[in-house]
MIDOSE-1310 file (N, C-alpha, C; in nm, 2 decimals, decimal comma, always signed):
residues 289
xxxx	-1,52/-1,10/+1,97/-1,47/-1,11/+1,83/-1,38/-1,23/+1,82; -1,40/-1,31/+1,71/-1,32/-1,43/+1,69/-1,19/-1,40/+1,63; -1,09/-1,49/+1,63/-0,96/-1,47/+1,57/-0,97/-1,49/+1,41; -1,08/-1,55/+1,37/-1,09/-1,57/+1,22/-1,17/-1,46/+1,16
xxxx	-1,13/-1,42/+1,04/-1,19/-1,31/+0,97/-1,22/-1,35/+0,82; -1,31/-1,27/+0,76/-1,35/-1,29/+0,62/-1,31/-1,16/+0,55; -1,24/-1,17/+0,44/-1,19/-1,05/+0,37/-1,24/-1,05/+0,23; -1,31/-0,94/+0,19/-1,36/-0,91/+0,06/-1,27/-0,81/-0,01
xxxx	-1,22/-0,84/-0,13/-1,15/-0,75/-0,21/-1,23/-0,71/-0,33; -1,26/-0,59/-0,35/-1,36/-0,55/-0,45/-1,30/-0,44/-0,54; -1,33/-0,45/-0,67/-1,30/-0,34/-0,76/-1,41/-0,32/-0,87; -1,42/-0,20/-0,91/-1,53/-0,17/-1,01/-1,51/-0,03/-1,07
xxxx	-1,59/+0,01/-1,16/-1,59/+0,15/-1,21/-1,65/+0,23/-1,10; -1,59/+0,35/-1,08/-1,64/+0,44/-0,97/-1,78/+0,49/-1,00; -1,86/+0,49/-0,90/-2,00/+0,55/-0,91/-2,05/+0,58/-0,77; -2,15/+0,65/-0,76/-2,21/+0,69/-0,63/-2,27/+0,57/-0,56
xxxx	-2,26/+0,57/-0,43/-2,34/+0,47/-0,35/-2,28/+0,33/-0,33; -2,16/+0,31/-0,39/-2,10/+0,17/-0,38/-2,08/+0,13/-0,23; -2,01/+0,22/-0,16/-1,97/+0,18/-0,02/-2,10/+0,17/+0,06; -2,20/+0,25/+0,04/-2,32/+0,24/+0,11/-2,39/+0,11/+0,09
xxxx	-2,40/+0,07/-0,04/-2,47/-0,05/-0,07/-2,40/-0,18/-0,02; -2,26/-0,18/-0,03/-2,19/-0,29/+0,01/-2,19/-0,31/+0,16; -2,17/-0,20/+0,23/-2,17/-0,21/+0,38/-2,31/-0,23/+0,43; -2,41/-0,18/+0,36/-2,55/-0,21/+0,40/-2,58/-0,36/+0,39
xxxx	-2,53/-0,42/+0,28/-2,54/-0,57/+0,26/-2,49/-0,64/+0,38; -2,36/-0,61/+0,42/-2,30/-0,68/+0,54/-2,38/-0,66/+0,67; -2,43/-0,53/+0,69/-2,51/-0,50/+0,81/-2,63/-0,59/+0,81; -2,70/-0,59/+0,70/-2,83/-0,67/+0,69/-2,80/-0,82/+0,71
xxxx	-2,69/-0,87/+0,67/-2,65/-1,01/+0,69/-2,60/-1,03/+0,83; -2,59/-0,93/+0,91/-2,55/-0,95/+1,05/-2,40/-0,95/+1,08; -2,32/-0,90/+0,99/-2,18/-0,90/+1,01/-2,13/-0,78/+1,08; -2,03/-0,80/+1,17/-1,96/-0,69/+1,23/-1,84/-0,65/+1,13
xxxx	-1,84/-0,53/+1,08/-1,73/-0,49/+0,99/-1,61/-0,44/+1,08; -1,50/-0,52/+1,07/-1,38/-0,48/+1,14/-1,30/-0,37/+1,08; -1,30/-0,36/+0,95/-1,23/-0,25/+0,88/-1,29/-0,24/+0,74; -1,29/-0,12/+0,69/-1,33/-0,09/+0,56/-1,24/+0,01/+0,50
xxxx	-1,16/-0,03/+0,40/-1,06/+0,06/+0,34/-1,10/+0,07/+0,19; -1,08/+0,19/+0,14/-1,12/+0,22/+0,00/-1,03/+0,32/-0,06; -1,03/+0,31/-0,20/-0,94/+0,40/-0,28/-1,01/+0,43/-0,41; -1,02/+0,55/-0,45/-1,08/+0,59/-0,57/-0,97/+0,65/-0,66
xxxx	-0,95/+0,58/-0,78/-0,86/+0,63/-0,88/-0,93/+0,72/-0,98; -0,91/+0,85/-0,96/-0,98/+0,95/-1,04/-0,94/+0,95/-1,18; -0,81/+0,91/-1,20/-0,76/+0,91/-1,34/-0,83/+0,79/-1,42; -0,84/+0,68/-1,36/-0,90/+0,56/-1,43/-1,05/+0,55/-1,40
xxxx	-1,10/+0,64/-1,31/-1,24/+0,63/-1,27/-1,27/+0,49/-1,22; -1,18/+0,44/-1,13/-1,20/+0,31/-1,08/-1,21/+0,32/-0,92; -1,27/+0,22/-0,87/-1,30/+0,22/-0,72/-1,25/+0,08/-0,67; -1,18/+0,09/-0,55/-1,12/-0,03/-0,49/-1,16/-0,03/-0,34
xxxx	-1,18/-0,15/-0,29/-1,23/-0,16/-0,15/-1,19/-0,29/-0,09; -1,15/-0,29/+0,04/-1,12/-0,40/+0,12/-1,20/-0,40/+0,24; -1,28/-0,50/+0,26/-1,37/-0,51/+0,38/-1,33/-0,64/+0,46; -1,31/-0,62/+0,59/-1,27/-0,73/+0,68/-1,39/-0,75/+0,78
xxxx	-1,44/-0,87/+0,78/-1,55/-0,91/+0,87/-1,51/-1,01/+0,98; -1,59/-1,01/+1,09/-1,57/-1,10/+1,19/-1,64/-1,23/+1,15; -1,56/-1,34/+1,13/-1,61/-1,47/+1,08/-1,71/-1,53/+1,17; -1,71/-1,50/+1,30/-1,81/-1,56/+1,39/-1,95/-1,53/+1,36
xxxx	-1,97/-1,42/+1,28/-2,10/-1,38/+1,24/-2,16/-1,45/+1,12; -2,08/-1,54/+1,06/-2,12/-1,62/+0,95/-2,21/-1,73/+1,00; -2,34/-1,73/+0,98/-2,43/-1,83/+1,04/-2,48/-1,93/+0,93; -2,42/-1,92/+0,81/-2,45/-2,02/+0,71/-2,33/-2,05/+0,64
xxxx	-2,33/-2,13/+0,53/-2,21/-2,18/+0,47/-2,14/-2,07/+0,39; -2,01/-2,10/+0,36/-1,93/-2,01/+0,28/-1,99/-1,99/+0,14; -2,04/-2,10/+0,08/-2,10/-2,10/-0,05/-2,22/-2,01/-0,05; -2,30/-2,02/+0,06/-2,42/-1,93/+0,06/-2,38/-1,79/+0,07
xxxx	-2,28/-1,75/+0,14/-2,23/-1,62/+0,15/-2,19/-1,57/+0,01; -2,11/-1,65/-0,06/-2,07/-1,61/-0,19/-2,19/-1,59/-0,29; -2,29/-1,68/-0,27/-2,41/-1,67/-0,36/-2,49/-1,54/-0,33; -2,50/-1,51/-0,20/-2,58/-1,39/-0,16/-2,50/-1,26/-0,21
xxxx	-2,37/-1,26/-0,19/-2,29/-1,14/-0,23/-2,29/-1,13/-0,38; -2,29/-1,24/-0,45/-2,29/-1,24/-0,59/-2,40/-1,16/-0,65; -2,52/-1,16/-0,58/-2,63/-1,08/-0,63/-2,60/-0,93/-0,63; -2,55/-0,88/-0,52/-2,52/-0,74/-0,52/-2,40/-0,71/-0,61
xxxx	-2,31/-0,81/-0,62/-2,19/-0,79/-0,70/-2,23/-0,78/-0,85; -2,33/-0,86/-0,89/-2,38/-0,85/-1,03/-2,45/-0,72/-1,05; -2,53/-0,67/-0,95/-2,61/-0,55/-0,97/-2,52/-0,43/-0,98; -2,40/-0,43/-0,91/-2,31/-0,32/-0,92/-2,19/-0,34/-1,01
xxxx	-2,19/-0,46/-1,08/-2,08/-0,49/-1,18/-1,95/-0,49/-1,11; -1,94/-0,56/-0,99/-1,82/-0,57/-0,91/-1,74/-0,69/-0,96; -1,61/-0,67/-0,95/-1,51/-0,78/-0,96/-1,46/-0,80/-0,82; -1,48/-0,92/-0,76/-1,45/-0,94/-0,62/-1,40/-1,08/-0,59
xxxx	-1,33/-1,09/-0,48/-1,28/-1,21/-0,42/-1,31/-1,21/-0,27; -1,32/-1,33/-0,22/-1,34/-1,34/-0,07/-1,24/-1,44/-0,02; -1,18/-1,41/+0,10/-1,08/-1,50/+0,16/-1,12/-1,52/+0,31; -1,08/-1,64/+0,36/-1,11/-1,68/+0,49/-0,98/-1,71/+0,56
xxxx	-0,96/-1,64/+0,68/-0,83/-1,66/+0,75/-0,81/-1,80/+0,80; -0,92/-1,87/+0,81/-0,91/-2,01/+0,86/-0,83/-2,09/+0,76; -0,82/-2,05/+0,63/-0,75/-2,12/+0,52/-0,61/-2,06/+0,51; -0,51/-2,14/+0,54/-0,37/-2,09/+0,53/-0,32/-2,13/+0,39
xxxx	-0,26/-2,04/+0,32/-0,21/-2,07/+0,18/-0,08/-2,15/+0,20; -0,05/-2,24/+0,10/+0,07/-2,31/+0,09/+0,17/-2,24/+0,00; +0,29/-2,21/+0,06/+0,39/-2,13/-0,01/+0,51/-2,21/-0,04; +0,55/-2,21/-0,16/+0,68/-2,27/-0,20/+0,78/-2,16/-0,22
xxxx	+0,91/-2,19/-0,18/+1,01/-2,09/-0,19/+1,12/-2,15/-0,29; +1,15/-2,07/-0,39/+1,25/-2,10/-0,49/+1,38/-2,02/-0,46; +1,49/-2,08/-0,45/+1,61/-2,01/-0,41/+1,73/-2,06/-0,49; +1,84/-1,98/-0,48/+1,97/-2,02/-0,55/+2,08/-2,02/-0,44
xxxx	+2,18/-1,94/-0,46/+2,30/-1,95/-0,37/+2,28/-1,86/-0,25; +2,23/-1,74/-0,27/+2,22/-1,65/-0,16/+2,10/-1,68/-0,07; +2,12/-1,66/+0,06/+2,02/-1,71/+0,16/+1,95/-1,60/+0,25; +1,99/-1,47/+0,23/+1,94/-1,37/+0,32/+1,78/-1,36/+0,31
xxxx	+1,73/-1,36/+0,19/+1,58/-1,35/+0,17/+1,52/-1,48/+0,22; +1,58/-1,59/+0,20/+1,53/-1,72/+0,24/+1,52/-1,73/+0,39; +1,63/-1,69/+0,46/+1,63/-1,69/+0,61/+1,52/-1,60/+0,66; +1,51/-1,48/+0,61/+1,41/-1,39/+0,66/+1,27/-1,44/+0,65
xxxx	+1,23/-1,50/+0,53/+1,10/-1,55/+0,52/+1,07/-1,67/+0,62; +1,17/-1,75/+0,63/+1,16/-1,87/+0,72/+1,15/-1,82/+0,87; +1,23/-1,72/+0,91/+1,23/-1,67/+1,04/+1,09/-1,61/+1,07; +1,04/-1,53/+0,98/+0,91/-1,46/+1,01/+0,80/-1,57/+1,01
xxxx	+0,81/-1,67/+0,93/+0,71/-1,77/+0,93/+0,72/-1,85/+1,07; +0,84/-1,88/+1,11/+0,85/-1,95/+1,24/+0,80/-1,86/+1,36; +0,81/-1,73/+1,35/+0,76/-1,64/+1,45/+0,61/-1,62/+1,44; +0,54/-1,68/+1,34/+0,40/-1,66/+1,32/+0,36/-1,53/+1,26
xxxx	+0,46/-1,46/+1,19/+0,43/-1,33/+1,13/+0,38/-1,35/+0,98; +0,39/-1,47/+0,93/+0,34/-1,49/+0,80/+0,24/-1,61/+0,81; +0,11/-1,58/+0,77/+0,00/-1,67/+0,79/+0,00/-1,77/+0,67; +0,08/-1,87/+0,68/+0,08/-1,97/+0,57/+0,15/-2,10/+0,62
xxxx	+0,15/-2,20/+0,53/+0,23/-2,32/+0,54/+0,34/-2,31/+0,44; +0,46/-2,36/+0,47/+0,57/-2,37/+0,38/+0,61/-2,52/+0,36; +0,55/-2,59/+0,27/+0,57/-2,73/+0,26/+0,70/-2,77/+0,19; +0,76/-2,68/+0,12/+0,88/-2,72/+0,05/+0,97/-2,60/+0,01
xxxx	+1,10/-2,62/-0,01/+1,19/-2,53/-0,07/+1,26/-2,59/-0,18; +1,27/-2,52/-0,30/+1,33/-2,58/-0,42/+1,45/-2,49/-0,45; +1,56/-2,55/-0,48/+1,68/-2,47/-0,51/+1,76/-2,54/-0,62; +1,84/-2,46/-0,69/+1,93/-2,51/-0,79/+2,07/-2,52/-0,74
xxxx	+2,09/-2,50/-0,61/+2,22/-2,51/-0,55/+2,20/-2,59/-0,41; +2,27/-2,70/-0,40/+2,25/-2,79/-0,29/+2,32/-2,73/-0,16; +2,40/-2,63/-0,18/+2,48/-2,57/-0,07/+2,39/-2,50/+0,03; +2,26/-2,47/+0,00/+2,18/-2,40/+0,09/+2,08/-2,49/+0,16
xxxx	+2,10/-2,62/+0,15/+2,01/-2,72/+0,21/+2,01/-2,70/+0,36; +2,12/-2,66/+0,42/+2,13/-2,65/+0,56/+2,03/-2,55/+0,62; +1,99/-2,45/+0,54/+1,89/-2,36/+0,58/+1,75/-2,43/+0,60; +1,72/-2,50/+0,50/+1,59/-2,58/+0,50/+1,59/-2,68/+0,62
xxxx	+1,71/-2,74/+0,64/+1,72/-2,84/+0,75/+1,71/-2,77/+0,89; +1,76/-2,65/+0,90/+1,75/-2,57/+1,02/+1,61/-2,55/+1,06; +1,52/-2,52/+0,96/+1,38/-2,49/+0,99/+1,29/-2,61/+0,97; +1,35/-2,73/+0,94/+1,27/-2,85/+0,93/+1,17/-2,85/+0,81
xxxx	+1,22/-2,79/+0,70/+1,13/-2,79/+0,58/+1,19/-2,88/+0,47; +1,11/-2,96/+0,41/+1,16/-3,05/+0,30/+1,23/-2,97/+0,19; +1,35/-3,01/+0,15/+1,43/-2,94/+0,05/+1,45/-3,03/-0,08; +1,43/-2,96/-0,19/+1,44/-3,03/-0,32/+1,55/-2,97/-0,40
xxxx	+1,65/-3,04/-0,43/+1,77/-2,99/-0,51/+1,75/-3,03/-0,65; +1,74/-2,93/-0,74/+1,73/-2,96/-0,88/+1,84/-2,89/-0,96; +1,95/-2,96/-0,99/+2,06/-2,90/-1,07/+2,00/-2,85/-1,20; +2,04/-2,73/-1,24/+1,99/-2,67/-1,36/+2,10/-2,62/-1,45
xxxx	+2,08/-2,64/-1,58/+2,17/-2,59/-1,68/+2,09/-2,55/-1,80; +2,16/-2,49/-1,90/+2,09/-2,44/-2,02/+2,01/-2,55/-2,09; +2,06/-2,68/-2,08/+2,00/-2,78/-2,16/+1,88/-2,84/-2,09; +1,87/-2,84/-1,95/+1,77/-2,92/-1,88/+1,67/-2,82/-1,82
xxxx	+1,68/-2,69/-1,84/+1,59/-2,60/-1,76/+1,44/-2,62/-1,79; +1,40/-2,65/-1,91/+1,26/-2,67/-1,94/+1,21/-2,80/-1,87; +1,30/-2,90/-1,87/+1,26/-3,03/-1,81/+1,25/-3,00/-1,66; +1,34/-2,93/-1,60/+1,34/-2,91/-1,45/+1,22/-2,82/-1,41
xxxx	+1,18/-2,73/-1,50/+1,06/-2,65/-1,47/+0,94/-2,74/-1,46; +0,93/-2,84/-1,55/+0,82/-2,94/-1,54/+0,82/-3,01/-1,41; +0,94/-3,05/-1,36/+0,96/-3,11/-1,23/+0,91/-3,02/-1,12; +0,94/-2,89/-1,13/+0,90/-2,79/-1,03/+0,75/-2,79/-1,03
xxxx	+0,69/-2,78/-1,15/+0,54/-2,77/-1,16/+0,48/-2,89/-1,09; +0,54/-3,01/-1,11/+0,48/-3,13/-1,05/+0,49/-3,12/-0,90; +0,60/-3,07/-0,85/+0,61/-3,06/-0,70/+0,51/-2,96/-0,65; +0,49/-2,85/-0,72/+0,40/-2,75/-0,67/+0,25/-2,80/-0,67
xxxx	+0,22/-2,88/-0,77/+0,09/-2,94/-0,78/+0,07/-3,04/-0,67; +0,17/-3,12/-0,64/+0,17/-3,22/-0,54/+0,14/-3,16/-0,40; +0,19/-3,04/-0,38/+0,18/-2,98/-0,25/+0,07/-2,87/-0,25; -0,01/-2,87/-0,35/-0,12/-2,77/-0,36/-0,07/-2,63/-0,33
xxxx	+0,03/-2,59/-0,39/+0,09/-2,46/-0,37/+0,01/-2,34/-0,42; -0,01/-2,24/-0,34/-0,09/-2,13/-0,37/-0,01/-2,01/-0,41; +0,11/-2,00/-0,35/+0,20/-1,88/-0,38/+0,34/-1,93/-0,39; +0,42/-1,87/-0,49/+0,56/-1,91/-0,51/+0,64/-1,78/-0,48
xxxx	+0,74/-1,79/-0,39/+0,82/-1,68/-0,36/+0,96/-1,71/-0,42; +1,01/-1,62/-0,51/+1,14/-1,63/-0,56/+1,24/-1,55/-0,48; +1,30/-1,63/-0,38/+1,39/-1,56/-0,28/+1,53/-1,56/-0,34; +1,55/-1,47/-0,44/+1,67/-1,46/-0,51/+1,70/-1,59/-0,59
xxxx	+1,60/-1,64/-0,66/+1,61/-1,75/-0,75/+1,66/-1,70/-0,88; +1,78/-1,74/-0,92/+1,85/-1,67/-1,03/+1,83/-1,75/-1,16; +1,70/-1,78/-1,19/+1,67/-1,84/-1,32/+1,54/-1,76/-1,37; +1,53/-1,76/-1,50/+1,41/-1,69/-1,57/+1,31/-1,80/-1,60
xxxx	+1,19/-1,78/-1,54/+1,08/-1,88/-1,56/+1,02/-1,86/-1,70; +0,97/-1,97/-1,76/+0,91/-1,96/-1,89/+0,77/-1,90/-1,88; +0,73/-1,85/-2,00/+0,59/-1,80/-2,00/+0,49/-1,90/-1,96; +0,50/-2,02/-2,00/+0,41/-2,12/-1,97/+0,40/-2,14/-1,81
xxxx	+0,51/-2,14/-1,75/+0,52/-2,15/-1,60/+0,45/-2,04/-1,54; +0,49/-1,92/-1,58/+0,43/-1,79/-1,52/+0,28/-1,79/-1,54; +0,23/-1,82/-1,66/+0,09/-1,81/-1,69/+0,01/-1,91/-1,61; +0,08/-2,02/-1,56/+0,01/-2,12/-1,48/-0,02/-2,07/-1,34
xxxx	+0,06/-1,97/-1,30/+0,05/-1,91/-1,16/+0,05/-1,76/-1,17; -0,05/-1,71/-1,25/-0,06/-1,56/-1,27/-0,09/-1,50/-1,13; -0,02/-1,39/-1,10/-0,04/-1,31/-0,98/-0,02/-1,40/-0,85; +0,06/-1,51/-0,87/+0,09/-1,60/-0,76/+0,24/-1,63/-0,75
xxxx	+0,32/-1,55/-0,82/+0,46/-1,56/-0,81/+0,52/-1,42/-0,77; +0,59/-1,41/-0,66/+0,65/-1,29/-0,61/+0,80/-1,29/-0,63; +0,86/-1,20/-0,70/+1,00/-1,19/-0,72/+1,06/-1,07/-0,65; +1,19/-1,08/-0,62/+1,26/-0,96/-0,56/+1,38/-0,93/-0,65
xxxx	+1,41/-0,80/-0,67/+1,53/-0,77/-0,74/+1,58/-0,63/-0,68; +1,71/-0,60/-0,71/+1,76/-0,47/-0,67/+1,70/-0,37/-0,76; +1,69/-0,25/-0,71/+1,62/-0,14/-0,79/+1,71/-0,07/-0,89; +1,83/-0,13/-0,93/+1,91/-0,07/-1,02/+1,87/-0,09/-1,16
xxxx	+1,77/-0,18/-1,18/+1,72/-0,21/-1,32/+1,66/-0,08/-1,38; +1,68/-0,06/-1,51/+1,75/-0,15/-1,60/+1,90/-0,11/-1,62; +1,94/-0,01/-1,54/+2,08/+0,04/-1,56/+2,19/-0,06/-1,52; +2,15/-0,15/-1,43/+2,25/-0,24/-1,38/+2,20/-0,39/-1,38
xxxx	+2,15/-0,43/-1,49/+2,10/-0,57/-1,50/+2,22/-0,66/-1,50; +2,19/-0,79/-1,47/+2,29/-0,90/-1,48/+2,37/-0,91/-1,36; +2,49/-0,96/-1,38/+2,58/-1,00/-1,26/+2,65/-0,88/-1,20; +2,68/-0,89/-1,08/+2,76/-0,78/-1,00/+2,70/-0,64/-1,01
xxxx	+2,57/-0,63/-0,99/+2,51/-0,50/-1,00/+2,56/-0,40/-0,90; +2,60/-0,44/-0,78/+2,65/-0,35/-0,68/+2,79/-0,30/-0,72; +2,87/-0,38/-0,78/+3,00/-0,33/-0,83/+2,99/-0,23/-0,94; +2,89/-0,25/-1,03/+2,87/-0,16/-1,13/+2,80/-0,03/-1,08
xxxx	+2,72/-0,04/-0,97/+2,66/+0,07/-0,91/+2,77/+0,16/-0,84; +2,87/+0,08/-0,78/+2,98/+0,15/-0,72/+3,06/+0,23/-0,83; +3,08/+0,17/-0,94/+3,15/+0,23/-1,05/+3,08/+0,36/-1,10; +2,95/+0,36/-1,09/+2,87/+0,48/-1,13/+2,86/+0,58/-1,02
xxxx	+2,90/+0,55/-0,90/+2,89/+0,64/-0,79/+2,75/+0,67/-0,75; +2,66/+0,57/-0,74/+2,52/+0,59/-0,71/+2,51/+0,65/-0,57; +2,40/+0,72/-0,55/+2,37/+0,79/-0,42/+2,25/+0,73/-0,35; +2,19/+0,63/-0,42/+2,07/+0,57/-0,36/+2,06/+0,43/-0,42
xxxx	+2,03/+0,33/-0,33/+2,00/+0,19/-0,37/+1,88/+0,14/-0,31; +1,82/+0,04/-0,37/+1,70/-0,01/-0,31/+1,66/-0,15/-0,37; +1,54/-0,19/-0,35/+1,49/-0,32/-0,40/+1,34/-0,31/-0,43; +1,30/-0,40/-0,52/+1,16/-0,40/-0,56/+1,10/-0,54/-0,56
xxxx	+0,99/-0,56/-0,50/+0,92/-0,68/-0,50/+0,79/-0,67/-0,59; +0,77/-0,77/-0,68/+0,67/-0,75/-0,78/+0,62/-0,89/-0,82; +0,50/-0,90/-0,88/+0,45/-1,02/-0,93/+0,52/-1,05/-1,07; +0,56/-1,17/-1,09/+0,63/-1,21/-1,21/+0,53/-1,22/-1,33
xxxx	+0,58/-1,17/-1,44/+0,50/-1,17/-1,56/+0,59/-1,21/-1,68; +0,53/-1,22/-1,80/+0,61/-1,26/-1,91/+0,73/-1,15/-1,94; +0,70/-1,03/-1,91/+0,80/-0,92/-1,93/+0,89/-0,92/-1,81; +1,02/-0,96/-1,83/+1,11/-0,98/-1,72/+1,12/-0,85/-1,63
xxxx	+1,10/-0,87/-1,50/+1,11/-0,76/-1,40/+1,02/-0,64/-1,43; +0,91/-0,67/-1,51/+0,82/-0,56/-1,54/+0,68/-0,58/-1,48; +0,66/-0,68/-1,39/+0,53/-0,71/-1,34/+0,48/-0,61/-1,24; +0,36/-0,61/-1,20/+0,30/-0,52/-1,10/+0,38/-0,51/-0,97
xxxx	+0,42/-0,39/-0,93/+0,50/-0,37/-0,82/+0,42/-0,37/-0,69; +0,47/-0,45/-0,59/+0,40/-0,46/-0,46/+0,46/-0,37/-0,36; +0,59/-0,38/-0,35/+0,66/-0,30/-0,24/+0,80/-0,26/-0,29; +0,84/-0,14/-0,25/+0,98/-0,09/-0,28/+1,03/-0,02/-0,16
xxxx	+1,16/-0,01/-0,15/+1,23/+0,07/-0,05/+1,36/+0,11/-0,10; +1,42/+0,22/-0,04/+1,55/+0,27/-0,09/+1,62/+0,32/+0,04; +1,75/+0,33/+0,02/+1,84/+0,39/+0,12/+1,95/+0,47/+0,06; +1,98/+0,59/+0,11/+2,08/+0,67/+0,06/+2,22/+0,62/+0,09
xxxx	+2,31/+0,63/+0,00/+2,45/+0,59/+0,02/+2,54/+0,70/-0,02; +2,67/+0,68/-0,01/+2,76/+0,79/-0,04/+2,88/+0,74/-0,12; +2,97/+0,84/-0,15/+3,09/+0,81/-0,22/+3,18/+0,71/-0,14; +3,16/+0,71/+0,00/+3,24/+0,63/+0,08/+3,20/+0,48/+0,08
xxxx	+3,08/+0,45/+0,02/+3,04/+0,31/+0,02/+3,12/+0,23/-0,08; +3,15/+0,11/-0,03/+3,23/+0,01/-0,11/+3,13/-0,09/-0,18; +3,17/-0,16/-0,28/+3,09/-0,27/-0,33/+3,03/-0,36/-0,22; +3,12/-0,39/-0,13/+3,07/-0,48/-0,02/+2,97/-0,42/+0,07
xxxx	+2,99/-0,29/+0,10/+2,89/-0,23/+0,19/+2,76/-0,20/+0,11; +2,77/-0,17/-0,02/+2,65/-0,16/-0,10/+2,57/-0,29/-0,10; +2,64/-0,40/-0,12/+2,58/-0,53/-0,13/+2,51/-0,56/+0,01; +2,57/-0,53/+0,12/+2,51/-0,55/+0,25/+2,38/-0,47/+0,27
xxxx	+2,39/-0,34/+0,23/+2,28/-0,25/+0,24/+2,17/-0,31/+0,15; +2,20/-0,34/+0,03/+2,10/-0,39/-0,07/+2,04/-0,52/-0,02; +2,12/-0,61/+0,05/+2,06/-0,74/+0,10/+1,96/-0,71/+0,21; +1,99/-0,61/+0,29/+1,90/-0,58/+0,40/+1,77/-0,52/+0,35
xxxx	+1,78/-0,44/+0,24/+1,65/-0,38/+0,18/+1,57/-0,49/+0,11; +1,64/-0,58/+0,04/+1,58/-0,69/-0,03/+1,50/-0,78/+0,07; +1,56/-0,81/+0,18/+1,50/-0,89/+0,28/+1,37/-0,83/+0,33; +1,38/-0,70/+0,36/+1,26/-0,63/+0,42/+1,15/-0,62/+0,32
xxxx	+1,19/-0,58/+0,19/+1,09/-0,56/+0,09/+1,01/-0,69/+0,05; +1,09/-0,80/+0,04/+1,03/-0,92/+0,00/+0,93/-0,97/+0,11; +0,97/-0,97/+0,23/+0,88/-1,02/+0,34/+0,76/-0,94/+0,35; +0,77/-0,81/+0,33/+0,65/-0,72/+0,33/+0,55/-0,76/+0,22
xxxx	+0,61/-0,78/+0,10/+0,53/-0,81/-0,02/+0,45/-0,95/+0,01; +0,53/-1,04/+0,06/+0,47/-1,17/+0,09/+0,35/-1,16/+0,19; +0,38/-1,08/+0,29/+0,28/-1,06/+0,40/+0,15/-0,99/+0,34; +0,17/-0,89/+0,26/+0,06/-0,82/+0,20/-0,03/-0,92/+0,12
xxxx	+0,04/-1,01/+0,04/-0,03/-1,11/-0,04/-0,11/-1,20/+0,05; -0,04/-1,26/+0,15/-0,10/-1,35/+0,24/-0,22/-1,29/+0,32; -0,21/-1,17/+0,35/-0,31/-1,10/+0,43/-0,42/-1,04/+0,34; -0,41/-1,07/+0,21/-0,51/-1,03/+0,11/-0,53/-0,88/+0,11
xxxx	-0,42/-0,81/+0,09/-0,43/-0,66/+0,09/-0,40/-0,61/-0,05; -0,39/-0,69/-0,15/-0,34/-0,65/-0,28/-0,45/-0,67/-0,39; -0,48/-0,57/-0,46/-0,57/-0,58/-0,58/-0,48/-0,54/-0,70; -0,47/-0,63/-0,80/-0,40/-0,60/-0,92/-0,49/-0,54/-1,02
xxxx	-0,45/-0,42/-1,08/-0,53/-0,36/-1,18/-0,44/-0,32/-1,30; -0,45/-0,39/-1,41/-0,36/-0,37/-1,52/-0,22/-0,41/-1,47; -0,12/-0,32/-1,49/+0,01/-0,35/-1,44/+0,05/-0,28/-1,31; -0,06/-0,24/-1,24/-0,04/-0,17/-1,11/-0,10/-0,25/-1,00
xxxx	-0,06/-0,22/-0,88/-0,13/-0,28/-0,76/-0,19/-0,17/-0,67; -0,30/-0,21/-0,61/-0,35/-0,13/-0,50/-0,32/-0,21/-0,38; -0,24/-0,15/-0,29/-0,20/-0,23/-0,16/-0,25/-0,15/-0,04; -0,35/-0,21/+0,02/-0,41/-0,15/+0,14/-0,32/-0,17/+0,26
xxxx	-0,30/-0,06/+0,33/-0,21/-0,06/+0,45/-0,26/-0,15/+0,56; -0,17/-0,19/+0,65/-0,21/-0,28/+0,76/-0,30/-0,19/+0,86; -0,40/-0,26/+0,91/-0,48/-0,19/+1,01/-0,49/-0,29/+1,13; -0,58/-0,26/+1,22/-0,60/-0,34/+1,34/-0,68/-0,46/+1,32
x	-0,74/-0,48/+1,20/-0,83/-0,60/+1,18/-0,75/-0,73/+1,19
């Protein structure tokens, strides 16, 4: 078995025989199926599938594979995508003052746990440049205020295009992206926020959570959409707290959860484990493939 894999993400209306026809196609094409995960949504009558193949079995071009699979895709009315692990995505990180999420993404990338390139970090606070320098990644400081935000978004878009960026990670980037920006990168912007929304929106959420005596805090990673913090959820986690928790301890616990949730969401995206359906996501769990 080679280190390189081919992953198909498939969705369609549920009907009999889909898995048989799809797996038979790969068998007849000579592929070794490394994993085959599926989910049937009985409420929506929808079917979702993730198939991982050994890339060494590909004896013709990628375009030929797509062309051959398109025939069965058309016959079954499938919506599908195919990804090759030989291709690493380019990831840009947007950050502001806080660095816990930024550090975690860069550490996991350095350890080889995130299958991507990170060609640049963009921030609206120069104080975090030392983090980029520590990991040897080009840093772009863009001061932002209410008057120049649209102009600076255009600069960001130019930088993303220059570096052929495939995925944008908002590592606690405390600015609201415009609809035009988001629509340019649909399902390619991952944001992280604390799970107090909407009760504790805005500044100092942990102090306000303390004031309300919360018993559970958490974080949510989702794809950015026009509706602020309403995009398809990729990953969430929570931890119980008590009356003894202080604003500082709540913030520390929240930071730890945010870090874990964001890195998981980024990894799921990079490993092609997510199918977006409406405002929901189907996230296939990690396997041995």
